[in-house]
N, CA, C, O and CB atoms as a CASP TS submission, in Angstrom:
PFRMAT TS
TARGET T0000
AUTHOR 0000-0000-0000
METHOD Language model
MODEL 1
PARENT N/A
ATOM      1  N   MET     1       5.233 -17.891 -12.841  1.00  0.00           N
ATOM      2  CA  MET     1       4.421 -18.164 -11.628  1.00  0.00           C
ATOM      3  C   MET     1       3.858 -16.924 -10.991  1.00  0.00           C
ATOM      4  O   MET     1       4.435 -15.837 -10.993  1.00  0.00           O
ATOM      5  CB  MET     1       5.242 -18.893 -10.608  1.00  0.00           C
ATOM      6  N   GLN     2       2.764 -17.152 -10.482  1.00  0.00           N
ATOM      7  CA  GLN     2       2.121 -16.008  -9.683  1.00  0.00           C
ATOM      8  C   GLN     2       2.779 -15.829  -8.536  1.00  0.00           C
ATOM      9  O   GLN     2       3.274 -16.808  -7.978  1.00  0.00           O
ATOM     10  CB  GLN     2       0.718 -16.190  -9.344  1.00  0.00           C
ATOM     11  N   LYS     3       2.877 -14.743  -8.075  1.00  0.00           N
ATOM     12  CA  LYS     3       3.115 -14.610  -6.719  1.00  0.00           C
ATOM     13  C   LYS     3       2.303 -13.336  -6.150  1.00  0.00           C
ATOM     14  O   LYS     3       1.507 -12.803  -6.924  1.00  0.00           O
ATOM     15  CB  LYS     3       4.651 -14.502  -6.497  1.00  0.00           C
ATOM     16  N   VAL     4       2.480 -12.711  -4.590  1.00  0.00           N
ATOM     17  CA  VAL     4       1.680 -12.039  -4.338  1.00  0.00           C
ATOM     18  C   VAL     4       2.724 -11.158  -3.031  1.00  0.00           C
ATOM     19  O   VAL     4       3.360 -11.623  -2.085  1.00  0.00           O
ATOM     20  CB  VAL     4       0.279 -12.896  -4.081  1.00  0.00           C
ATOM     21  N   LYS     5       2.533  -9.729  -3.510  1.00  0.00           N
ATOM     22  CA  LYS     5       3.346  -8.743  -2.919  1.00  0.00           C
ATOM     23  C   LYS     5       2.492  -8.126  -1.935  1.00  0.00           C
ATOM     24  O   LYS     5       1.397  -7.771  -2.371  1.00  0.00           O
ATOM     25  CB  LYS     5       3.915  -7.756  -3.898  1.00  0.00           C
ATOM     26  N   LEU     6       2.715  -7.917  -0.755  1.00  0.00           N
ATOM     27  CA  LEU     6       1.669  -6.712   0.442  1.00  0.00           C
ATOM     28  C   LEU     6       2.254  -5.615   0.514  1.00  0.00           C
ATOM     29  O   LEU     6       3.484  -5.668   0.524  1.00  0.00           O
ATOM     30  CB  LEU     6       1.474  -7.073   2.163  1.00  0.00           C
ATOM     31  N   PHE     7       1.715  -4.508   0.573  1.00  0.00           N
ATOM     32  CA  PHE     7       2.300  -3.217   0.921  1.00  0.00           C
ATOM     33  C   PHE     7       0.816  -2.706   1.941  1.00  0.00           C
ATOM     34  O   PHE     7      -0.407  -2.743   1.810  1.00  0.00           O
ATOM     35  CB  PHE     7       2.772  -2.111  -0.723  1.00  0.00           C
ATOM     36  N   LYS     8       1.733  -2.274   2.892  1.00  0.00           N
ATOM     37  CA  LYS     8       0.978  -1.611   4.231  1.00  0.00           C
ATOM     38  C   LYS     8       1.387  -0.011   4.468  1.00  0.00           C
ATOM     39  O   LYS     8       2.595   0.221   4.411  1.00  0.00           O
ATOM     40  CB  LYS     8       1.484  -2.522   5.726  1.00  0.00           C
ATOM     41  N   SER     9       0.630   0.947   4.690  1.00  0.00           N
ATOM     42  CA  SER     9       0.939   2.022   5.148  1.00  0.00           C
ATOM     43  C   SER     9      -0.393   2.723   6.008  1.00  0.00           C
ATOM     44  O   SER     9      -1.228   2.117   6.679  1.00  0.00           O
ATOM     45  CB  SER     9       1.482   2.764   3.983  1.00  0.00           C
ATOM     46  N   VAL    10      -0.304   4.149   5.763  1.00  0.00           N
ATOM     47  CA  VAL    10      -1.309   4.653   6.673  1.00  0.00           C
ATOM     48  C   VAL    10      -1.756   5.835   5.675  1.00  0.00           C
ATOM     49  O   VAL    10      -0.935   6.231   4.847  1.00  0.00           O
ATOM     50  CB  VAL    10      -0.719   5.122   8.291  1.00  0.00           C
ATOM     51  N   ASP    11      -2.963   6.371   5.733  1.00  0.00           N
ATOM     52  CA  ASP    11      -3.708   7.287   4.665  1.00  0.00           C
ATOM     53  C   ASP    11      -2.943   8.596   4.697  1.00  0.00           C
ATOM     54  O   ASP    11      -2.982   9.274   3.671  1.00  0.00           O
ATOM     55  CB  ASP    11      -5.377   7.563   5.017  1.00  0.00           C
ATOM     56  N   ASN    12      -2.118   9.129   5.939  1.00  0.00           N
ATOM     57  CA  ASN    12      -1.494  10.428   5.779  1.00  0.00           C
ATOM     58  C   ASN    12      -0.107  10.331   5.080  1.00  0.00           C
ATOM     59  O   ASN    12       0.550  11.371   5.024  1.00  0.00           O
ATOM     60  CB  ASN    12      -1.351  11.094   7.151  1.00  0.00           C
ATOM     61  N   GLU    13       0.423   9.165   4.528  1.00  0.00           N
ATOM     62  CA  GLU    13       1.429   8.560   3.908  1.00  0.00           C
ATOM     63  C   GLU    13       1.084   7.964   2.282  1.00  0.00           C
ATOM     64  O   GLU    13       1.689   7.001   1.811  1.00  0.00           O
ATOM     65  CB  GLU    13       1.830   7.461   4.906  1.00  0.00           C
ATOM     66  N   ILE    14       0.273   8.537   1.722  1.00  0.00           N
ATOM     67  CA  ILE    14      -0.455   7.530   0.660  1.00  0.00           C
ATOM     68  C   ILE    14       0.532   7.987  -0.498  1.00  0.00           C
ATOM     69  O   ILE    14       0.692   7.288  -1.499  1.00  0.00           O
ATOM     70  CB  ILE    14      -2.364   7.812   0.298  1.00  0.00           C
ATOM     71  N   ASN    15       1.188   9.203  -0.308  1.00  0.00           N
ATOM     72  CA  ASN    15       2.004   9.356  -1.719  1.00  0.00           C
ATOM     73  C   ASN    15       3.334   8.465  -1.700  1.00  0.00           C
ATOM     74  O   ASN    15       3.823   7.907  -2.683  1.00  0.00           O
ATOM     75  CB  ASN    15       2.478  11.025  -1.988  1.00  0.00           C
ATOM     76  N   ASP    16       3.797   8.442  -0.457  1.00  0.00           N
ATOM     77  CA  ASP    16       5.046   7.525  -0.044  1.00  0.00           C
ATOM     78  C   ASP    16       4.601   6.146  -0.337  1.00  0.00           C
ATOM     79  O   ASP    16       5.458   5.439  -0.868  1.00  0.00           O
ATOM     80  CB  ASP    16       5.507   7.644   1.590  1.00  0.00           C
ATOM     81  N   LEU    17       3.256   5.521  -0.068  1.00  0.00           N
ATOM     82  CA  LEU    17       2.985   4.147  -0.597  1.00  0.00           C
ATOM     83  C   LEU    17       3.083   4.116  -2.241  1.00  0.00           C
ATOM     84  O   LEU    17       3.821   3.284  -2.770  1.00  0.00           O
ATOM     85  CB  LEU    17       1.470   3.673  -0.093  1.00  0.00           C
ATOM     86  N   GLU    18       2.375   4.978  -2.978  1.00  0.00           N
ATOM     87  CA  GLU    18       2.435   5.066  -4.220  1.00  0.00           C
ATOM     88  C   GLU    18       3.860   4.724  -4.784  1.00  0.00           C
ATOM     89  O   GLU    18       4.123   3.741  -5.476  1.00  0.00           O
ATOM     90  CB  GLU    18       1.974   6.312  -4.537  1.00  0.00           C
ATOM     91  N   ALA    19       4.761   5.723  -4.364  1.00  0.00           N
ATOM     92  CA  ALA    19       5.924   5.882  -4.544  1.00  0.00           C
ATOM     93  C   ALA    19       6.858   4.537  -4.445  1.00  0.00           C
ATOM     94  O   ALA    19       7.768   4.296  -5.238  1.00  0.00           O
ATOM     95  CB  ALA    19       6.213   6.863  -3.703  1.00  0.00           C
ATOM     96  N   GLN    20       6.517   3.776  -3.439  1.00  0.00           N
ATOM     97  CA  GLN    20       7.067   2.508  -2.675  1.00  0.00           C
ATOM     98  C   GLN    20       6.758   1.449  -3.814  1.00  0.00           C
ATOM     99  O   GLN    20       7.596   0.649  -4.232  1.00  0.00           O
ATOM    100  CB  GLN    20       6.232   2.132  -1.058  1.00  0.00           C
ATOM    101  N   ILE    21       5.624   1.531  -4.204  1.00  0.00           N
ATOM    102  CA  ILE    21       4.980   0.556  -5.029  1.00  0.00           C
ATOM    103  C   ILE    21       5.200   0.660  -6.430  1.00  0.00           C
ATOM    104  O   ILE    21       5.095  -0.351  -7.125  1.00  0.00           O
ATOM    105  CB  ILE    21       3.650   0.578  -4.826  1.00  0.00           C
ATOM    106  N   ASN    22       5.536   1.926  -7.003  1.00  0.00           N
ATOM    107  CA  ASN    22       5.891   2.248  -8.302  1.00  0.00           C
ATOM    108  C   ASN    22       7.455   1.881  -8.454  1.00  0.00           C
ATOM    109  O   ASN    22       7.866   1.334  -9.478  1.00  0.00           O
ATOM    110  CB  ASN    22       5.553   3.783  -8.589  1.00  0.00           C
ATOM    111  N   LYS    23       8.282   2.203  -7.404  1.00  0.00           N
ATOM    112  CA  LYS    23       9.554   1.881  -7.608  1.00  0.00           C
ATOM    113  C   LYS    23      10.052   0.205  -7.494  1.00  0.00           C
ATOM    114  O   LYS    23      11.081  -0.285  -7.958  1.00  0.00           O
ATOM    115  CB  LYS    23      10.228   2.749  -6.636  1.00  0.00           C
ATOM    116  N   TRP    24       8.960  -0.482  -6.717  1.00  0.00           N
ATOM    117  CA  TRP    24       9.008  -1.886  -6.695  1.00  0.00           C
ATOM    118  C   TRP    24       8.830  -2.686  -8.214  1.00  0.00           C
ATOM    119  O   TRP    24       9.475  -3.631  -8.667  1.00  0.00           O
ATOM    120  CB  TRP    24       7.877  -2.290  -5.693  1.00  0.00           C
ATOM    121  N   ILE    25       7.808  -1.992  -8.744  1.00  0.00           N
ATOM    122  CA  ILE    25       7.393  -2.388 -10.000  1.00  0.00           C
ATOM    123  C   ILE    25       8.767  -2.249 -11.089  1.00  0.00           C
ATOM    124  O   ILE    25       9.321  -3.102 -11.783  1.00  0.00           O
ATOM    125  CB  ILE    25       6.062  -1.420 -10.407  1.00  0.00           C
ATOM    126  N   VAL    26       8.993  -1.002 -10.927  1.00  0.00           N
ATOM    127  CA  VAL    26      10.083  -0.821 -11.758  1.00  0.00           C
ATOM    128  C   VAL    26      11.424  -1.560 -11.686  1.00  0.00           C
ATOM    129  O   VAL    26      12.002  -2.059 -12.652  1.00  0.00           O
ATOM    130  CB  VAL    26      10.328   0.376 -11.658  1.00  0.00           C
ATOM    131  N   THR    27      11.843  -1.564 -10.403  1.00  0.00           N
ATOM    132  CA  THR    27      13.220  -2.150 -10.078  1.00  0.00           C
ATOM    133  C   THR    27      13.154  -3.711 -10.139  1.00  0.00           C
ATOM    134  O   THR    27      14.170  -4.346 -10.423  1.00  0.00           O
ATOM    135  CB  THR    27      13.721  -1.676  -8.584  1.00  0.00           C
ATOM    136  N   GLU    28      11.823  -4.409  -9.844  1.00  0.00           N
ATOM    137  CA  GLU    28      11.862  -6.107  -9.989  1.00  0.00           C
ATOM    138  C   GLU    28      11.261  -6.387 -11.492  1.00  0.00           C
ATOM    139  O   GLU    28      11.448  -7.509 -11.961  1.00  0.00           O
ATOM    140  CB  GLU    28      10.747  -7.005  -8.656  1.00  0.00           C
ATOM    141  N   LYS    29      10.634  -5.532 -12.169  1.00  0.00           N
ATOM    142  CA  LYS    29      10.353  -5.412 -13.565  1.00  0.00           C
ATOM    143  C   LYS    29       9.424  -6.784 -13.913  1.00  0.00           C
ATOM    144  O   LYS    29       9.629  -7.671 -14.741  1.00  0.00           O
ATOM    145  CB  LYS    29      11.836  -5.301 -14.460  1.00  0.00           C
ATOM    146  N   VAL    30       8.345  -6.603 -12.968  1.00  0.00           N
ATOM    147  CA  VAL    30       7.264  -7.740 -12.726  1.00  0.00           C
ATOM    148  C   VAL    30       6.081  -7.089 -13.439  1.00  0.00           C
ATOM    149  O   VAL    30       5.865  -5.886 -13.589  1.00  0.00           O
ATOM    150  CB  VAL    30       6.909  -8.122 -11.008  1.00  0.00           C
ATOM    151  N   LYS    31       5.311  -8.206 -13.874  1.00  0.00           N
ATOM    152  CA  LYS    31       4.156  -8.088 -14.677  1.00  0.00           C
ATOM    153  C   LYS    31       3.035  -7.958 -13.783  1.00  0.00           C
ATOM    154  O   LYS    31       2.877  -8.804 -12.903  1.00  0.00           O
ATOM    155  CB  LYS    31       3.984  -9.218 -15.607  1.00  0.00           C
ATOM    156  N   ILE    32       2.363  -7.142 -13.892  1.00  0.00           N
ATOM    157  CA  ILE    32       1.004  -6.940 -12.753  1.00  0.00           C
ATOM    158  C   ILE    32      -0.101  -7.449 -13.214  1.00  0.00           C
ATOM    159  O   ILE    32      -0.556  -6.999 -14.266  1.00  0.00           O
ATOM    160  CB  ILE    32       0.545  -5.451 -12.391  1.00  0.00           C
ATOM    161  N   ILE    33      -0.734  -8.448 -12.558  1.00  0.00           N
ATOM    162  CA  ILE    33      -2.049  -9.139 -13.022  1.00  0.00           C
ATOM    163  C   ILE    33      -3.218  -8.345 -12.272  1.00  0.00           C
ATOM    164  O   ILE    33      -4.322  -8.108 -12.762  1.00  0.00           O
ATOM    165  CB  ILE    33      -2.077 -10.852 -12.613  1.00  0.00           C
ATOM    166  N   SER    34      -2.775  -7.971 -10.978  1.00  0.00           N
ATOM    167  CA  SER    34      -4.101  -7.139 -10.318  1.00  0.00           C
ATOM    168  C   SER    34      -3.541  -6.864  -9.313  1.00  0.00           C
ATOM    169  O   SER    34      -2.529  -7.403  -8.863  1.00  0.00           O
ATOM    170  CB  SER    34      -5.539  -7.807 -10.002  1.00  0.00           C
ATOM    171  N   VAL    35      -4.369  -5.685  -8.709  1.00  0.00           N
ATOM    172  CA  VAL    35      -3.992  -4.883  -7.372  1.00  0.00           C
ATOM    173  C   VAL    35      -5.388  -4.549  -6.963  1.00  0.00           C
ATOM    174  O   VAL    35      -6.323  -4.173  -7.669  1.00  0.00           O
ATOM    175  CB  VAL    35      -2.955  -3.432  -7.559  1.00  0.00           C
ATOM    176  N   GLN    36      -5.325  -4.805  -5.437  1.00  0.00           N
ATOM    177  CA  GLN    36      -6.474  -4.851  -4.747  1.00  0.00           C
ATOM    178  C   GLN    36      -6.076  -4.077  -3.367  1.00  0.00           C
ATOM    179  O   GLN    36      -4.968  -4.180  -2.841  1.00  0.00           O
ATOM    180  CB  GLN    36      -6.993  -6.380  -4.594  1.00  0.00           C
ATOM    181  N   GLY    37      -7.080  -3.338  -2.895  1.00  0.00           N
ATOM    182  CA  GLY    37      -6.434  -2.783  -1.675  1.00  0.00           C
ATOM    183  C   GLY    37      -7.763  -2.571  -0.570  1.00  0.00           C
ATOM    184  O   GLY    37      -8.917  -2.962  -0.747  1.00  0.00           O
ATOM    185  N   ASN    38      -7.245  -1.870   0.547  1.00  0.00           N
ATOM    186  CA  ASN    38      -8.468  -1.743   1.681  1.00  0.00           C
ATOM    187  C   ASN    38      -7.907  -0.665   2.163  1.00  0.00           C
ATOM    188  O   ASN    38      -6.755  -0.300   1.931  1.00  0.00           O
ATOM    189  CB  ASN    38      -8.790  -2.968   2.873  1.00  0.00           C
ATOM    190  N   ILE    39      -9.101   0.146   3.191  1.00  0.00           N
ATOM    191  CA  ILE    39      -8.609   1.028   3.624  1.00  0.00           C
ATOM    192  C   ILE    39      -9.341   0.797   5.155  1.00  0.00           C
ATOM    193  O   ILE    39     -10.562   0.936   5.088  1.00  0.00           O
ATOM    194  CB  ILE    39      -8.778   2.277   2.732  1.00  0.00           C
ATOM    195  N   ALA    40      -8.852   0.488   6.452  1.00  0.00           N
ATOM    196  CA  ALA    40      -9.371   0.209   7.486  1.00  0.00           C
ATOM    197  C   ALA    40      -9.295   1.436   8.452  1.00  0.00           C
ATOM    198  O   ALA    40      -8.248   1.786   8.998  1.00  0.00           O
ATOM    199  CB  ALA    40      -8.812  -0.951   7.909  1.00  0.00           C
ATOM    200  N   PRO    41     -10.554   2.083   8.618  1.00  0.00           N
ATOM    201  CA  PRO    41     -10.505   3.144   9.524  1.00  0.00           C
ATOM    202  C   PRO    41     -10.206   2.797  10.753  1.00  0.00           C
ATOM    203  O   PRO    41     -10.652   1.731  11.178  1.00  0.00           O
ATOM    204  CB  PRO    41     -11.582   3.812   9.570  1.00  0.00           C
ATOM    205  N   GLN    42      -9.344   3.668  11.623  1.00  0.00           N
ATOM    206  CA  GLN    42      -8.931   3.320  12.968  1.00  0.00           C
ATOM    207  C   GLN    42      -9.533   4.319  14.039  1.00  0.00           C
ATOM    208  O   GLN    42      -8.757   5.092  14.600  1.00  0.00           O
ATOM    209  CB  GLN    42      -7.370   3.313  13.035  1.00  0.00           C
ATOM    210  N   PRO    43     -10.815   4.337  14.334  1.00  0.00           N
ATOM    211  CA  PRO    43     -10.993   5.198  15.314  1.00  0.00           C
ATOM    212  C   PRO    43     -10.520   5.430  16.689  1.00  0.00           C
ATOM    213  O   PRO    43     -10.333   4.489  17.459  1.00  0.00           O
ATOM    214  CB  PRO    43     -11.908   5.149  15.389  1.00  0.00           C
ATOM    215  N   GLY    44     -10.345   6.518  16.978  1.00  0.00           N
ATOM    216  CA  GLY    44      -9.737   6.861  18.462  1.00  0.00           C
ATOM    217  C   GLY    44      -7.875   6.946  18.022  1.00  0.00           C
ATOM    218  O   GLY    44      -7.094   7.044  18.969  1.00  0.00           O
ATOM    219  N   LYS    45      -7.501   6.915  17.069  1.00  0.00           N
ATOM    220  CA  LYS    45      -6.122   6.942  16.897  1.00  0.00           C
ATOM    221  C   LYS    45      -5.519   8.354  16.582  1.00  0.00           C
ATOM    222  O   LYS    45      -4.319   8.626  16.538  1.00  0.00           O
ATOM    223  CB  LYS    45      -5.801   6.001  15.845  1.00  0.00           C
ATOM    224  N   ALA    46      -6.547   9.180  16.376  1.00  0.00           N
ATOM    225  CA  ALA    46      -6.161  10.367  16.159  1.00  0.00           C
ATOM    226  C   ALA    46      -5.860  11.457  17.297  1.00  0.00           C
ATOM    227  O   ALA    46      -6.700  11.419  18.195  1.00  0.00           O
ATOM    228  CB  ALA    46      -7.028  10.746  15.384  1.00  0.00           C
ATOM    229  N   SER    47      -4.996  12.284  17.443  1.00  0.00           N
ATOM    230  CA  SER    47      -4.435  13.294  18.355  1.00  0.00           C
ATOM    231  C   SER    47      -5.586  14.534  18.443  1.00  0.00           C
ATOM    232  O   SER    47      -6.380  14.882  17.569  1.00  0.00           O
ATOM    233  CB  SER    47      -2.886  13.837  17.743  1.00  0.00           C
ATOM    234  N   MET    48      -5.445  14.932  19.442  1.00  0.00           N
ATOM    235  CA  MET    48      -6.298  16.467  19.459  1.00  0.00           C
ATOM    236  C   MET    48      -5.763  17.242  18.392  1.00  0.00           C
ATOM    237  O   MET    48      -6.558  18.107  18.025  1.00  0.00           O
ATOM    238  CB  MET    48      -6.110  17.445  20.909  1.00  0.00           C
ATOM    239  N   GLN    49      -4.689  17.227  17.772  1.00  0.00           N
ATOM    240  CA  GLN    49      -4.099  18.197  16.687  1.00  0.00           C
ATOM    241  C   GLN    49      -4.423  17.326  15.440  1.00  0.00           C
ATOM    242  O   GLN    49      -4.354  17.907  14.357  1.00  0.00           O
ATOM    243  CB  GLN    49      -2.332  18.584  16.861  1.00  0.00           C
ATOM    244  N   GLY    50      -4.684  16.326  15.444  1.00  0.00           N
ATOM    245  CA  GLY    50      -5.026  15.596  14.223  1.00  0.00           C
ATOM    246  C   GLY    50      -3.743  15.285  13.407  1.00  0.00           C
ATOM    247  O   GLY    50      -3.701  15.609  12.220  1.00  0.00           O
ATOM    248  N   SER    51      -2.669  14.649  14.025  1.00  0.00           N
ATOM    249  CA  SER    51      -1.437  14.524  13.583  1.00  0.00           C
ATOM    250  C   SER    51      -1.364  13.014  13.055  1.00  0.00           C
ATOM    251  O   SER    51      -0.841  12.595  12.022  1.00  0.00           O
ATOM    252  CB  SER    51      -0.427  14.910  14.696  1.00  0.00           C
ATOM    253  N   PHE    52      -1.871  12.492  13.812  1.00  0.00           N
ATOM    254  CA  PHE    52      -1.948  10.840  13.442  1.00  0.00           C
ATOM    255  C   PHE    52      -3.004  10.250  12.559  1.00  0.00           C
ATOM    256  O   PHE    52      -4.139  10.727  12.554  1.00  0.00           O
ATOM    257  CB  PHE    52      -2.144  10.032  14.699  1.00  0.00           C
ATOM    258  N   SER    53      -2.697   9.312  11.872  1.00  0.00           N
ATOM    259  CA  SER    53      -3.549   8.613  10.957  1.00  0.00           C
ATOM    260  C   SER    53      -4.754   8.413  11.154  1.00  0.00           C
ATOM    261  O   SER    53      -4.975   8.310  12.361  1.00  0.00           O
ATOM    262  CB  SER    53      -3.193   7.583  10.722  1.00  0.00           C
ATOM    263  N   GLN    54      -5.782   8.292  10.441  1.00  0.00           N
ATOM    264  CA  GLN    54      -7.398   7.900  10.786  1.00  0.00           C
ATOM    265  C   GLN    54      -7.090   6.557  10.171  1.00  0.00           C
ATOM    266  O   GLN    54      -7.266   5.624  10.955  1.00  0.00           O
ATOM    267  CB  GLN    54      -8.894   8.922   9.979  1.00  0.00           C
ATOM    268  N   SER    55      -6.691   6.237   9.009  1.00  0.00           N
ATOM    269  CA  SER    55      -6.903   4.857   8.468  1.00  0.00           C
ATOM    270  C   SER    55      -5.506   4.276   7.974  1.00  0.00           C
ATOM    271  O   SER    55      -4.514   4.887   7.577  1.00  0.00           O
ATOM    272  CB  SER    55      -7.992   4.889   7.232  1.00  0.00           C
ATOM    273  N   ASP    56      -5.745   2.801   8.131  1.00  0.00           N
ATOM    274  CA  ASP    56      -4.506   1.969   7.706  1.00  0.00           C
ATOM    275  C   ASP    56      -4.901   1.773   6.302  1.00  0.00           C
ATOM    276  O   ASP    56      -6.061   1.717   5.896  1.00  0.00           O
ATOM    277  CB  ASP    56      -4.222   0.491   8.557  1.00  0.00           C
ATOM    278  N   LEU    57      -3.705   1.664   5.516  1.00  0.00           N
ATOM    279  CA  LEU    57      -3.821   1.130   4.070  1.00  0.00           C
ATOM    280  C   LEU    57      -3.390   0.062   3.564  1.00  0.00           C
ATOM    281  O   LEU    57      -2.166   0.062   3.431  1.00  0.00           O
ATOM    282  CB  LEU    57      -3.377   1.802   3.317  1.00  0.00           C
ATOM    283  N   PHE    58      -4.000  -1.008   3.170  1.00  0.00           N
ATOM    284  CA  PHE    58      -3.412  -2.352   2.894  1.00  0.00           C
ATOM    285  C   PHE    58      -3.370  -2.515   1.311  1.00  0.00           C
ATOM    286  O   PHE    58      -4.450  -2.245   0.785  1.00  0.00           O
ATOM    287  CB  PHE    58      -4.316  -3.564   3.617  1.00  0.00           C
ATOM    288  N   VAL    59      -2.469  -2.855   0.535  1.00  0.00           N
ATOM    289  CA  VAL    59      -2.556  -3.142  -0.857  1.00  0.00           C
ATOM    290  C   VAL    59      -2.044  -4.545  -1.103  1.00  0.00           C
ATOM    291  O   VAL    59      -1.109  -4.995  -0.440  1.00  0.00           O
ATOM    292  CB  VAL    59      -1.786  -2.118  -1.672  1.00  0.00           C
ATOM    293  N   ILE    60      -2.721  -5.315  -2.161  1.00  0.00           N
ATOM    294  CA  ILE    60      -2.154  -6.702  -2.531  1.00  0.00           C
ATOM    295  C   ILE    60      -2.021  -6.517  -4.028  1.00  0.00           C
ATOM    296  O   ILE    60      -2.883  -6.116  -4.810  1.00  0.00           O
ATOM    297  CB  ILE    60      -3.153  -8.054  -2.101  1.00  0.00           C
ATOM    298  N   VAL    61      -0.812  -6.876  -4.269  1.00  0.00           N
ATOM    299  CA  VAL    61      -0.376  -6.986  -5.662  1.00  0.00           C
ATOM    300  C   VAL    61      -0.263  -8.401  -6.139  1.00  0.00           C
ATOM    301  O   VAL    61       0.602  -9.099  -5.610  1.00  0.00           O
ATOM    302  CB  VAL    61       0.929  -6.313  -5.843  1.00  0.00           C
ATOM    303  N   LEU    62      -1.158  -9.000  -7.230  1.00  0.00           N
ATOM    304  CA  LEU    62      -0.788 -10.252  -7.650  1.00  0.00           C
ATOM    305  C   LEU    62       0.123 -10.011  -9.066  1.00  0.00           C
ATOM    306  O   LEU    62      -0.243  -9.234  -9.948  1.00  0.00           O
ATOM    307  CB  LEU    62      -2.162 -11.176  -7.840  1.00  0.00           C
ATOM    308  N   TYR    63       1.142 -10.664  -9.119  1.00  0.00           N
ATOM    309  CA  TYR    63       2.372 -10.362 -10.115  1.00  0.00           C
ATOM    310  C   TYR    63       2.950 -11.693 -10.875  1.00  0.00           C
ATOM    311  O   TYR    63       2.620 -12.773 -10.384  1.00  0.00           O
ATOM    312  CB  TYR    63       3.665  -9.680  -9.213  1.00  0.00           C
ATOM    313  N   GLU    64       3.581 -11.698 -11.750  1.00  0.00           N
ATOM    314  CA  GLU    64       4.419 -12.351 -12.548  1.00  0.00           C
ATOM    315  C   GLU    64       6.093 -12.112 -12.312  1.00  0.00           C
ATOM    316  O   GLU    64       6.621 -11.117 -12.807  1.00  0.00           O
ATOM    317  CB  GLU    64       3.969 -11.957 -13.882  1.00  0.00           C
ATOM    318  N   ALA    65       6.721 -12.889 -11.688  1.00  0.00           N
ATOM    319  CA  ALA    65       8.057 -12.531 -11.712  1.00  0.00           C
ATOM    320  C   ALA    65       8.641 -12.877 -13.375  1.00  0.00           C
ATOM    321  O   ALA    65       8.216 -13.663 -14.222  1.00  0.00           O
ATOM    322  CB  ALA    65       8.851 -13.425 -10.435  1.00  0.00           C
ATOM    323  N   PRO    66       9.770 -11.934 -13.387  1.00  0.00           N
ATOM    324  CA  PRO    66      10.544 -12.253 -14.695  1.00  0.00           C
ATOM    325  C   PRO    66      10.908 -13.503 -14.940  1.00  0.00           C
ATOM    326  O   PRO    66      11.522 -13.776 -15.971  1.00  0.00           O
ATOM    327  CB  PRO    66      11.694 -11.592 -14.809  1.00  0.00           C
TER
END
């Protein structure tokens, strides 16, 4: 049966998002069918120091459970 898993993060945490997705794949032993993503710019969220994220990341994984 095909299922969907959604992941959300921000652009300054992209390495953490990749690690989260990869860990989930290994832990759940799923067969990935497809991966799609979206980057949504968020104007006005940045502080003067630039410490806040500029974009939201959204990843959709279509998979089959074991």
